[in-house]
ROGUVEX-748741 format. One line per field, with one value per residue: residue in one letter; residue number from 0; z, x, y of N, C-alpha, C in turn. Coordinates in steps of 0.02 Angstrom, whole numbers. Example, Ala and Ser with C-alpha at 12.3 -4.5 7.8 and 13.67 -1.06 7.14 Angstrom:
code	c(a	s)
pos	c(0	1)
n_pz	c(390	354)
n_px	c(660	642)
n_py	c(-284	-112)
ca_pz	c(390	357)
ca_px	c(615	684)
ca_py	c(-225	-53)
c_pz	c(390	394)
c_px	c(660	645)
c_py	c(-165	2)
This chain:
code	c(m	h	p	a	l	s	v	l	f	f	t	t	l	s	g	a	g	y	g	l	l	g	l	l	g	a	g	v	a	a	g	l	w	p	h	g	l	w	q	t	g	a	p	l	l	a	g	t	v	l	v	s	v	g	l	f	a	s	t	a	h	l	g	q	p	r	r	a	w	r	a	f	s	q	w	r	s	s	w	l	s	r	e	g	v	a	a	v	l	t	y	l	p	a	l	v	l	g	i	s	v	l	s	g	t	s	g	a	g	w	p	l	l	p	r	v	a	g	a	l	l	a	l	g	a	l	v	t	v	f	c	t	a	r	i	y	s	s	l	r	t	i	p	a	w	h	n	g	w	v	a	p	a	y	l	l	l	g	a	y	s	g	g	l	w	l	w	l	l	a	a	l	a	g	r	d	a	a	q	d	w	q	r	l	g	l	a	p	w	l	l	a	a	i	v	a	v	a	m	l	a	a	l	i	k	l	l	y	w	r	h	i	d	g	a	a	p	r	a	s	v	e	s	a	t	g	l	g	r	f	g	e	v	a	a	f	e	r	p	h	t	e	q	n	y	l	t	r	e	m	g	f	v	l	a	r	r	h	a	a	k	l	r	a	l	s	l	a	l	g	f	a	a	p	l	a	c	v	v	v	a	l	a	f	l	t	l	s	p	a	l	a	l	l	a	l	l	l	g	s	i	g	i	f	v	e	r	w	l	f	f	a	e	a	r	h	v	v	n	l	y	y	g	a	r	r	i)
pos	c(0	1	2	3	4	5	6	7	8	9	10	11	12	13	14	15	16	17	18	19	20	21	22	23	24	25	26	27	28	29	30	31	32	33	34	35	36	37	38	39	40	41	42	43	44	45	46	47	48	49	50	51	52	53	54	55	56	57	58	59	60	61	62	63	64	65	66	67	68	69	70	71	72	73	74	75	76	77	78	79	80	81	82	83	84	85	86	87	88	89	90	91	92	93	94	95	96	97	98	99	100	101	102	103	104	105	106	107	108	109	110	111	112	113	114	115	116	117	118	119	120	121	122	123	124	125	126	127	128	129	130	131	132	133	134	135	136	137	138	139	140	141	142	143	144	145	146	147	148	149	150	151	152	153	154	155	156	157	158	159	160	161	162	163	164	165	166	167	168	169	170	171	172	173	174	175	176	177	178	179	180	181	182	183	184	185	186	187	188	189	190	191	192	193	194	195	196	197	198	199	200	201	202	203	204	205	206	207	208	209	210	211	212	213	214	215	216	217	218	219	220	221	222	223	224	225	226	227	228	229	230	231	232	233	234	235	236	237	238	239	240	241	242	243	244	245	246	247	248	249	250	251	252	253	254	255	256	257	258	259	260	261	262	263	264	265	266	267	268	269	270	271	272	273	274	275	276	277	278	279	280	281	282	283	284	285	286	287	288	289	290	291	292	293	294	295	296	297	298	299	300	301	302	303	304	305	306	307	308	309	310	311	312	313	314	315	316	317	318	319	320	321	322	323	324	325	326)
n_pz	c(1723	1876	1995	2079	2236	2260	2131	2098	2196	2155	2024	2049	2152	2104	1982	2017	2087	1985	1898	1976	1991	1858	1819	1906	1868	1735	1753	1822	1728	1635	1699	1764	1895	2059	2178	2323	2481	2515	2410	2302	2363	2438	2338	2265	2364	2401	2279	2255	2369	2343	2225	2260	2367	2281	2193	2278	2322	2209	2202	2291	2215	2139	2116	2165	2247	2284	2171	2092	2036	1927	1817	1758	1660	1544	1458	1319	1262	1354	1413	1542	1599	1543	1607	1743	1727	1684	1792	1900	1834	1843	1972	1985	1924	2007	2131	2108	2090	2209	2295	2244	2290	2429	2447	2419	2305	2215	2248	2206	2076	1934	1911	1773	1800	1891	1797	1693	1765	1800	1673	1637	1737	1710	1587	1622	1705	1620	1520	1609	1650	1521	1486	1589	1543	1428	1462	1474	1364	1262	1264	1170	1200	1285	1242	1279	1331	1229	1140	1072	1171	1295	1336	1319	1417	1544	1547	1554	1672	1767	1753	1795	1929	1986	1972	2058	2183	2186	2189	2315	2396	2352	2405	2537	2567	2655	2708	2639	2543	2479	2422	2322	2239	2196	2146	2027	1958	1960	2034	1982	1851	1870	1926	1810	1726	1787	1772	1634	1604	1680	1615	1488	1519	1575	1456	1373	1443	1434	1302	1295	1365	1286	1178	1220	1249	1129	1042	925	958	965	975	975	1043	938	852	945	967	845	778	708	569	572	620	752	918	1067	1236	1298	1424	1577	1590	1719	1895	2009	2076	1992	1951	1831	1821	1939	1927	1798	1764	1817	1834	1800	1829	1703	1745	1870	1837	1756	1861	1938	1845	1835	1970	1970	1881	1946	2070	2035	1944	1926	2060	2109	2014	2049	2170	2125	2061	2171	2244	2168	2192	2330	2401	2519	2567	2498	2551	2621	2518	2422	2481	2500	2359	2323	2400	2355	2220	2210	2263	2160	2049	2090	2087	1951	1907	1966	1889	1767	1769	1813	1705	1604	1505	1480	1338	1381	1443	1355	1352	1473	1478	1426	1279	1176	1156)
n_px	c(-1995	-2065	-2085	-2218	-2278	-2410	-2470	-2405	-2447	-2583	-2582	-2526	-2610	-2744	-2728	-2709	-2821	-2921	-2886	-2913	-3052	-3090	-3054	-3134	-3266	-3262	-3258	-3381	-3471	-3454	-3502	-3418	-3365	-3336	-3467	-3528	-3511	-3376	-3296	-3340	-3378	-3267	-3149	-3224	-3243	-3106	-3053	-3131	-3098	-2964	-2964	-3036	-2953	-2838	-2893	-2933	-2798	-2749	-2801	-2727	-2624	-2677	-2694	-2799	-2896	-3034	-3093	-3100	-3212	-3243	-3175	-3250	-3329	-3264	-3266	-3274	-3151	-3046	-2935	-2916	-3028	-3115	-3071	-3110	-3252	-3268	-3217	-3309	-3425	-3407	-3419	-3552	-3597	-3525	-3580	-3709	-3672	-3622	-3737	-3812	-3736	-3741	-3873	-3893	-3931	-3852	-3823	-3862	-3828	-3774	-3886	-3958	-3948	-3831	-3734	-3739	-3706	-3573	-3514	-3520	-3447	-3316	-3295	-3294	-3184	-3083	-3093	-3068	-2935	-2877	-2902	-2829	-2705	-2699	-2699	-2566	-2500	-2550	-2488	-2389	-2287	-2196	-2093	-2057	-2169	-2256	-2305	-2333	-2315	-2353	-2499	-2529	-2443	-2491	-2620	-2585	-2508	-2603	-2689	-2606	-2557	-2688	-2709	-2622	-2677	-2796	-2748	-2701	-2817	-2886	-2802	-2816	-2947	-3076	-3109	-3225	-3243	-3117	-3137	-3225	-3152	-3055	-3135	-3188	-3080	-3014	-2898	-2777	-2792	-2780	-2650	-2573	-2618	-2566	-2427	-2416	-2464	-2379	-2252	-2283	-2305	-2184	-2105	-2166	-2123	-1987	-1971	-2029	-1934	-1822	-1872	-1872	-1742	-1678	-1742	-1739	-1694	-1831	-1849	-1758	-1647	-1635	-1750	-1851	-1835	-1847	-1742	-1654	-1611	-1515	-1403	-1305	-1388	-1376	-1398	-1402	-1416	-1475	-1646	-1700	-1680	-1701	-1775	-1931	-2107	-2101	-1962	-1969	-2071	-2057	-1929	-1854	-1711	-1639	-1504	-1425	-1358	-1418	-1550	-1537	-1504	-1617	-1714	-1674	-1701	-1844	-1884	-1838	-1900	-2038	-2072	-1990	-1976	-2111	-2150	-2065	-2119	-2243	-2202	-2150	-2260	-2334	-2273	-2274	-2418	-2474	-2412	-2453	-2539	-2443	-2348	-2418	-2444	-2323	-2283	-2370	-2333	-2196	-2212	-2294	-2202	-2109	-2185	-2216	-2091	-2073	-2170	-2119	-2007	-2064	-2115	-1997	-1898	-1953	-1955	-1994	-2028	-2007	-1902	-1805	-1782	-1720	-1590	-1571	-1515	-1561	-1710)
n_py	c(-304	-256	-378	-391	-452	-457	-480	-600	-695	-692	-741	-869	-935	-913	-976	-1109	-1132	-1111	-1215	-1332	-1314	-1323	-1455	-1528	-1481	-1526	-1666	-1689	-1646	-1747	-1855	-1936	-1912	-1953	-1979	-1880	-1796	-1760	-1803	-1717	-1589	-1559	-1530	-1429	-1330	-1299	-1257	-1138	-1061	-1043	-974	-855	-803	-770	-680	-581	-546	-486	-361	-288	-230	-130	46	123	23	34	68	-34	-97	-26	-75	-179	-125	-111	-227	-244	-210	-226	-351	-367	-323	-419	-528	-504	-507	-642	-711	-679	-731	-862	-899	-932	-1052	-1135	-1106	-1167	-1300	-1329	-1306	-1419	-1524	-1510	-1529	-1660	-1703	-1773	-1894	-2024	-2022	-1917	-1788	-1688	-1542	-1527	-1582	-1482	-1374	-1407	-1418	-1279	-1230	-1281	-1225	-1089	-1076	-1103	-1004	-884	-906	-902	-771	-702	-739	-677	-545	-513	-570	-488	-371	-270	-194	-263	-371	-498	-549	-544	-656	-821	-921	-892	-902	-1043	-1088	-1034	-1096	-1231	-1237	-1200	-1308	-1414	-1377	-1377	-1507	-1562	-1521	-1586	-1723	-1722	-1699	-1822	-1919	-1891	-1935	-2015	-2188	-2240	-2138	-2155	-2282	-2259	-2173	-2264	-2365	-2308	-2297	-2173	-2121	-2183	-2134	-2001	-1980	-2021	-1927	-1805	-1826	-1819	-1687	-1612	-1641	-1585	-1450	-1423	-1430	-1325	-1215	-1222	-1202	-1070	-997	-1022	-953	-815	-795	-811	-723	-585	-414	-306	-172	-13	117	205	178	206	342	393	441	367	378	472	405	323	343	431	466	631	678	610	556	579	615	541	392	346	309	237	187	107	13	-38	-47	-156	-259	-413	-512	-619	-733	-758	-776	-897	-991	-981	-1031	-1158	-1201	-1179	-1282	-1393	-1397	-1361	-1462	-1582	-1630	-1652	-1752	-1855	-1883	-1935	-2055	-2130	-2143	-2222	-2341	-2360	-2361	-2330	-2217	-2110	-1995	-1920	-1900	-1838	-1714	-1665	-1657	-1554	-1438	-1429	-1415	-1303	-1201	-1211	-1170	-1032	-972	-984	-899	-777	-762	-745	-621	-540	-563	-489	-345	-182	-75	56	69	103	242	264	223	88	0	-86	-177)
ca_pz	c(1758	1946	2015	2136	2269	2257	2069	2104	2231	2115	1968	2073	2182	2057	1932	2043	2093	1918	1872	2015	1970	1787	1824	1942	1821	1672	1779	1832	1665	1599	1738	1792	1959	2120	2216	2399	2504	2513	2337	2264	2401	2455	2290	2255	2422	2397	2224	2266	2415	2308	2171	2301	2395	2233	2165	2328	2329	2150	2217	2325	2160	2116	2149	2203	2248	2293	2111	2048	2005	1859	1769	1731	1616	1480	1432	1254	1233	1391	1435	1618	1610	1530	1660	1797	1713	1678	1856	1935	1816	1857	2040	1979	1920	2068	2179	2088	2101	2282	2323	2226	2331	2500	2452	2414	2234	2171	2285	2162	2005	1923	1862	1723	1819	1907	1744	1658	1808	1796	1603	1638	1783	1670	1542	1656	1731	1558	1493	1657	1650	1463	1495	1625	1503	1366	1482	1469	1298	1212	1274	1121	1223	1321	1189	1322	1344	1170	1095	1079	1222	1368	1358	1337	1488	1596	1547	1572	1739	1802	1757	1831	1998	2007	1978	2121	2232	2174	2215	2391	2417	2343	2453	2610	2575	2703	2679	2591	2483	2440	2384	2266	2193	2169	2098	1959	1922	1952	2056	1931	1792	1895	1929	1741	1700	1825	1740	1562	1604	1704	1566	1436	1545	1579	1383	1357	1482	1402	1231	1305	1383	1226	1128	1241	1242	1059	1004	903	986	922	970	995	1057	872	829	993	963	775	754	676	510	584	646	824	958	1137	1275	1313	1498	1608	1597	1786	1939	2059	2045	1979	1938	1780	1839	1988	1905	1724	1752	1852	1796	1830	1793	1674	1786	1918	1789	1744	1927	1956	1799	1860	2036	1953	1853	1993	2122	2010	1897	1943	2128	2109	1973	2091	2218	2094	2050	2236	2271	2133	2218	2399	2398	2591	2574	2455	2580	2627	2456	2388	2512	2481	2290	2312	2425	2315	2154	2222	2261	2095	2007	2117	2069	1879	1903	1979	1833	1709	1774	1825	1648	1551	1496	1445	1297	1399	1464	1306	1367	1540	1478	1388	1212	1136	1195)
ca_px	c(-2049	-2061	-2125	-2252	-2301	-2486	-2486	-2375	-2493	-2643	-2574	-2516	-2664	-2803	-2721	-2720	-2900	-2957	-2864	-2942	-3118	-3092	-3048	-3199	-3321	-3262	-3279	-3458	-3506	-3444	-3525	-3360	-3338	-3366	-3517	-3524	-3488	-3307	-3270	-3357	-3379	-3191	-3116	-3257	-3226	-3035	-3049	-3167	-3056	-2897	-2981	-3055	-2886	-2801	-2924	-2922	-2732	-2733	-2825	-2672	-2580	-2713	-2682	-2861	-2935	-3106	-3122	-3086	-3268	-3246	-3140	-3292	-3370	-3228	-3250	-3265	-3086	-2986	-2929	-2918	-3108	-3144	-3052	-3145	-3311	-3268	-3206	-3368	-3473	-3380	-3443	-3621	-3602	-3492	-3636	-3764	-3651	-3613	-3807	-3839	-3698	-3765	-3946	-3892	-3963	-3798	-3806	-3880	-3805	-3768	-3939	-3940	-3931	-3763	-3689	-3735	-3661	-3508	-3483	-3507	-3387	-3258	-3288	-3278	-3118	-3039	-3097	-3040	-2863	-2854	-2907	-2772	-2637	-2698	-2683	-2497	-2479	-2576	-2447	-2340	-2236	-2157	-2087	-2054	-2244	-2306	-2283	-2387	-2307	-2385	-2565	-2530	-2407	-2544	-2671	-2555	-2489	-2664	-2718	-2552	-2562	-2750	-2707	-2583	-2721	-2840	-2716	-2695	-2892	-2900	-2765	-2842	-3015	-3087	-3117	-3282	-3223	-3065	-3162	-3257	-3101	-3030	-3190	-3192	-3011	-2994	-2831	-2720	-2794	-2761	-2581	-2555	-2628	-2520	-2363	-2423	-2474	-2316	-2203	-2299	-2297	-2109	-2081	-2186	-2079	-1920	-1981	-2038	-1866	-1781	-1891	-1861	-1673	-1657	-1781	-1699	-1725	-1892	-1845	-1691	-1649	-1647	-1817	-1891	-1833	-1862	-1681	-1605	-1584	-1453	-1353	-1318	-1415	-1354	-1433	-1364	-1426	-1523	-1713	-1724	-1631	-1712	-1826	-2001	-2145	-2078	-1901	-1978	-2114	-2043	-1853	-1820	-1662	-1618	-1441	-1434	-1331	-1467	-1606	-1522	-1513	-1689	-1748	-1660	-1737	-1914	-1896	-1823	-1957	-2098	-2096	-1957	-1986	-2177	-2155	-2037	-2166	-2285	-2170	-2141	-2331	-2363	-2243	-2296	-2483	-2490	-2372	-2487	-2557	-2386	-2315	-2464	-2442	-2248	-2275	-2403	-2288	-2135	-2234	-2313	-2146	-2081	-2224	-2211	-2028	-2077	-2211	-2075	-1959	-2101	-2112	-1926	-1863	-1990	-1933	-2040	-1985	-2000	-1831	-1756	-1783	-1694	-1529	-1574	-1497	-1613	-1761)
ca_py	c(-282	-272	-442	-376	-502	-465	-517	-667	-739	-694	-792	-935	-960	-921	-1020	-1174	-1138	-1127	-1283	-1379	-1311	-1345	-1528	-1550	-1467	-1572	-1732	-1688	-1643	-1812	-1902	-1982	-1898	-1992	-1937	-1882	-1728	-1749	-1808	-1656	-1535	-1531	-1488	-1370	-1275	-1286	-1216	-1075	-1021	-1024	-915	-795	-772	-747	-620	-527	-525	-449	-289	-250	-192	-70	110	134	-31	41	85	-91	-116	4	-120	-228	-93	-107	-291	-244	-191	-246	-418	-367	-321	-490	-584	-496	-527	-712	-737	-670	-775	-929	-918	-947	-1131	-1159	-1107	-1214	-1369	-1335	-1323	-1488	-1574	-1504	-1551	-1728	-1736	-1801	-1959	-2079	-2010	-1843	-1766	-1641	-1485	-1529	-1588	-1425	-1326	-1437	-1399	-1210	-1218	-1299	-1174	-1028	-1074	-1107	-933	-844	-913	-880	-695	-681	-745	-630	-481	-504	-583	-437	-310	-265	-152	-306	-425	-558	-571	-535	-714	-870	-967	-871	-932	-1111	-1099	-1019	-1149	-1296	-1233	-1207	-1373	-1448	-1359	-1398	-1582	-1577	-1512	-1641	-1782	-1715	-1717	-1886	-1956	-1883	-1961	-2069	-2254	-2244	-2097	-2184	-2336	-2227	-2151	-2323	-2402	-2271	-2288	-2102	-2106	-2199	-2088	-1933	-1981	-2023	-1852	-1761	-1838	-1794	-1613	-1582	-1640	-1530	-1385	-1401	-1424	-1260	-1165	-1229	-1171	-1007	-966	-1023	-904	-749	-788	-798	-672	-522	-355	-276	-96	14	187	245	170	239	413	409	470	317	396	508	364	295	388	426	512	688	687	558	584	587	621	489	342	361	250	195	159	65	-40	-66	-50	-210	-294	-475	-535	-677	-791	-771	-808	-968	-1026	-981	-1069	-1232	-1205	-1191	-1345	-1448	-1400	-1362	-1516	-1645	-1659	-1678	-1810	-1907	-1901	-1980	-2119	-2165	-2153	-2286	-2404	-2369	-2323	-2305	-2151	-2066	-1928	-1874	-1883	-1786	-1649	-1647	-1631	-1495	-1394	-1411	-1386	-1226	-1156	-1207	-1123	-967	-955	-973	-836	-726	-757	-717	-542	-510	-565	-450	-279	-139	-36	127	73	136	306	258	186	28	14	-130	-223)
c_pz	c(1834	1968	2076	2175	2268	2184	2069	2140	2194	2061	1986	2108	2136	2009	1956	2059	2033	1894	1908	1998	1901	1784	1852	1893	1763	1699	1790	1778	1626	1634	1766	1862	2013	2153	2290	2414	2497	2444	2299	2300	2420	2397	2262	2300	2414	2338	2233	2314	2378	2260	2213	2335	2340	2203	2216	2331	2266	2160	2254	2275	2133	2157	2188	2204	2247	2226	2060	2010	1937	1801	1729	1666	1541	1447	1356	1224	1288	1415	1512	1638	1597	1582	1720	1787	1715	1755	1903	1907	1833	1929	2030	1971	1978	2127	2164	2104	2175	2316	2306	2273	2399	2507	2444	2350	2194	2198	2241	2090	1990	1874	1818	1744	1847	1846	1700	1700	1800	1726	1608	1678	1748	1621	1567	1677	1673	1530	1544	1652	1579	1462	1533	1579	1448	1393	1474	1392	1245	1214	1226	1150	1269	1278	1220	1330	1283	1119	1108	1131	1286	1382	1368	1403	1541	1604	1574	1649	1786	1807	1800	1909	2027	2022	2042	2182	2244	2200	2287	2417	2410	2395	2520	2621	2623	2667	2623	2530	2441	2397	2322	2210	2156	2124	2030	1923	1919	1981	2011	1869	1810	1901	1856	1711	1720	1787	1676	1564	1625	1649	1502	1458	1555	1502	1365	1386	1453	1335	1240	1323	1324	1177	1152	1247	1175	1016	985	936	937	922	997	1013	993	852	882	986	893	747	722	610	513	607	721	864	1031	1174	1299	1391	1518	1610	1671	1834	2002	2031	2040	1971	1886	1790	1893	1962	1839	1713	1792	1816	1829	1787	1762	1709	1841	1896	1780	1806	1949	1914	1818	1919	2016	1929	1900	2044	2093	1974	1920	2005	2136	2069	2010	2135	2190	2081	2109	2258	2230	2162	2294	2407	2464	2601	2528	2487	2588	2564	2421	2415	2499	2406	2282	2339	2376	2247	2157	2230	2198	2047	2024	2094	1986	1866	1912	1916	1780	1707	1777	1755	1592	1556	1454	1406	1324	1430	1415	1314	1442	1539	1441	1312	1167	1186	1142)
c_px	c(-2035	-2110	-2156	-2286	-2377	-2504	-2458	-2424	-2561	-2635	-2564	-2576	-2726	-2793	-2730	-2794	-2937	-2948	-2901	-3024	-3139	-3095	-3103	-3256	-3321	-3281	-3349	-3493	-3502	-3481	-3480	-3341	-3374	-3415	-3503	-3493	-3419	-3275	-3275	-3355	-3309	-3156	-3155	-3240	-3157	-3026	-3072	-3120	-2992	-2908	-2995	-2992	-2846	-2828	-2918	-2849	-2715	-2751	-2774	-2625	-2613	-2698	-2739	-2911	-3011	-3140	-3122	-3150	-3280	-3218	-3189	-3328	-3329	-3216	-3250	-3197	-3027	-2993	-2933	-2997	-3135	-3131	-3098	-3227	-3321	-3260	-3273	-3422	-3463	-3408	-3515	-3630	-3571	-3546	-3693	-3733	-3643	-3685	-3825	-3795	-3732	-3837	-3948	-3924	-3915	-3786	-3815	-3862	-3804	-3833	-3913	-3916	-3853	-3718	-3689	-3697	-3590	-3472	-3473	-3451	-3321	-3244	-3269	-3209	-3065	-3040	-3061	-2961	-2837	-2855	-2844	-2710	-2639	-2691	-2608	-2474	-2503	-2535	-2385	-2268	-2194	-2143	-2079	-2117	-2285	-2278	-2336	-2379	-2339	-2458	-2560	-2492	-2449	-2590	-2646	-2535	-2549	-2690	-2662	-2560	-2632	-2750	-2670	-2632	-2780	-2812	-2716	-2763	-2911	-2870	-2784	-2913	-3017	-3102	-3171	-3266	-3174	-3091	-3195	-3209	-3069	-3078	-3192	-3130	-2987	-2922	-2780	-2722	-2769	-2684	-2548	-2557	-2584	-2455	-2367	-2419	-2409	-2258	-2215	-2287	-2223	-2077	-2100	-2144	-2013	-1919	-1991	-1970	-1820	-1800	-1866	-1781	-1645	-1687	-1735	-1737	-1774	-1880	-1778	-1705	-1665	-1716	-1867	-1893	-1849	-1797	-1634	-1579	-1522	-1394	-1362	-1341	-1394	-1385	-1389	-1356	-1477	-1589	-1736	-1675	-1643	-1764	-1900	-2044	-2124	-2015	-1911	-2023	-2090	-1969	-1818	-1777	-1636	-1559	-1452	-1409	-1382	-1532	-1595	-1528	-1579	-1732	-1744	-1699	-1814	-1931	-1887	-1880	-2022	-2124	-2056	-1978	-2054	-2191	-2119	-2080	-2222	-2259	-2167	-2209	-2354	-2333	-2269	-2365	-2498	-2458	-2403	-2505	-2497	-2344	-2355	-2454	-2368	-2241	-2316	-2361	-2226	-2160	-2266	-2253	-2107	-2118	-2225	-2142	-2034	-2117	-2169	-2029	-1997	-2103	-2042	-1891	-1893	-1964	-1980	-2000	-1978	-1929	-1781	-1746	-1746	-1628	-1517	-1557	-1542	-1654	-1799)
c_py	c(-301	-329	-433	-441	-514	-499	-591	-712	-738	-745	-862	-966	-968	-972	-1096	-1187	-1153	-1191	-1333	-1376	-1337	-1421	-1554	-1541	-1509	-1647	-1745	-1691	-1710	-1863	-1955	-1970	-1930	-1947	-1931	-1805	-1717	-1751	-1744	-1590	-1511	-1498	-1429	-1313	-1259	-1238	-1148	-1034	-997	-964	-855	-759	-739	-684	-564	-500	-472	-374	-251	-211	-142	-3	135	73	-25	57	25	-107	-85	-35	-162	-190	-96	-172	-296	-249	-216	-314	-417	-367	-386	-531	-568	-522	-609	-743	-731	-720	-847	-945	-948	-1026	-1164	-1165	-1156	-1288	-1376	-1348	-1394	-1536	-1571	-1534	-1628	-1757	-1770	-1875	-2014	-2079	-1932	-1831	-1709	-1582	-1483	-1539	-1524	-1372	-1347	-1414	-1324	-1188	-1222	-1244	-1099	-1027	-1073	-1035	-891	-850	-894	-802	-673	-686	-695	-556	-460	-516	-533	-375	-308	-231	-196	-368	-492	-591	-584	-594	-772	-923	-949	-902	-1003	-1129	-1085	-1072	-1212	-1291	-1231	-1272	-1424	-1438	-1377	-1472	-1602	-1570	-1565	-1705	-1779	-1738	-1785	-1930	-1947	-1913	-2014	-2135	-2262	-2201	-2124	-2243	-2312	-2206	-2212	-2364	-2375	-2271	-2220	-2090	-2129	-2151	-2024	-1929	-1978	-1948	-1802	-1763	-1801	-1724	-1584	-1582	-1600	-1468	-1368	-1388	-1351	-1205	-1165	-1188	-1094	-973	-969	-966	-831	-740	-775	-749	-611	-468	-322	-203	-77	88	229	234	203	311	438	445	427	339	438	473	340	355	373	476	568	692	635	594	595	586	573	443	372	303	205	161	97	0	-69	-69	-104	-249	-351	-503	-604	-736	-809	-806	-878	-1019	-1036	-1022	-1143	-1253	-1221	-1258	-1405	-1452	-1406	-1424	-1582	-1671	-1691	-1751	-1867	-1928	-1956	-2050	-2165	-2187	-2218	-2344	-2414	-2329	-2297	-2239	-2096	-1993	-1886	-1848	-1834	-1716	-1626	-1618	-1568	-1434	-1378	-1387	-1320	-1180	-1154	-1161	-1049	-937	-936	-910	-775	-710	-723	-643	-506	-513	-524	-377	-241	-92	39	133	103	211	317	222	123	39	-26	-171	-265)
């Protein structure tokens, strides 16, 4: 599949945004989150901006962006529509939580309303990312996506990238805010969680790549044409004389040797480098802000490469009519 930049930015930015909002909402709902404008308002604002920019970027891939609102009406049958509905609904608890922070009602403790808003925010973020994953994993015409590894990878990468953003915000906190983080023991817990989620996400990606590399072809020219009973099928003439929509969007080909290099780059930048930053930060706490920023930058690049591979390595069965023998 053609790895469109608009979709890459959407899945990368919105995934990080929903991961950040999900972690924030879960912490507020449990009553464990530090209070204050920076501690709550900063991750809430950052997550909302990331989600909004990602959603806006996704409209650039639509043929008629002004008609995007019509997708909301198909929520009974379309995962794309369900994603849109969930994304819009998630703004509501974020707004309620933001108002409670600005009004100062959370200063002496988390009242019931912010806790409920936090729980709904975490739920909305989880559901939205899951719907995004199901947009791809529900497509039987793309074998590389139609498997059980896609949804866990999306959820874990969202939580992981959101955790990197959260670490940076915690490291940049002022003196009073930093004392709140340390008093609740959130900073050490956060670093341990980043390590655990990163290792699990990397494992899921390795298992996903192993699956798509070793999976038997699901379709062939013979099965696509229905002529397999007559023996081997070959095209008498090419079905097109120049590029068209199908060859441009669904006929992208990535050489296996390039895929192997990009996978290694994704693992090195997306997981190994941020984990090294975490280890160094545990030894030199004063370097945490710089290391958190470096981990976020490298991790984001690695995840972007992983998203690019996710699309570039996927092949649509329509390619069987355009020269491919098996998919």
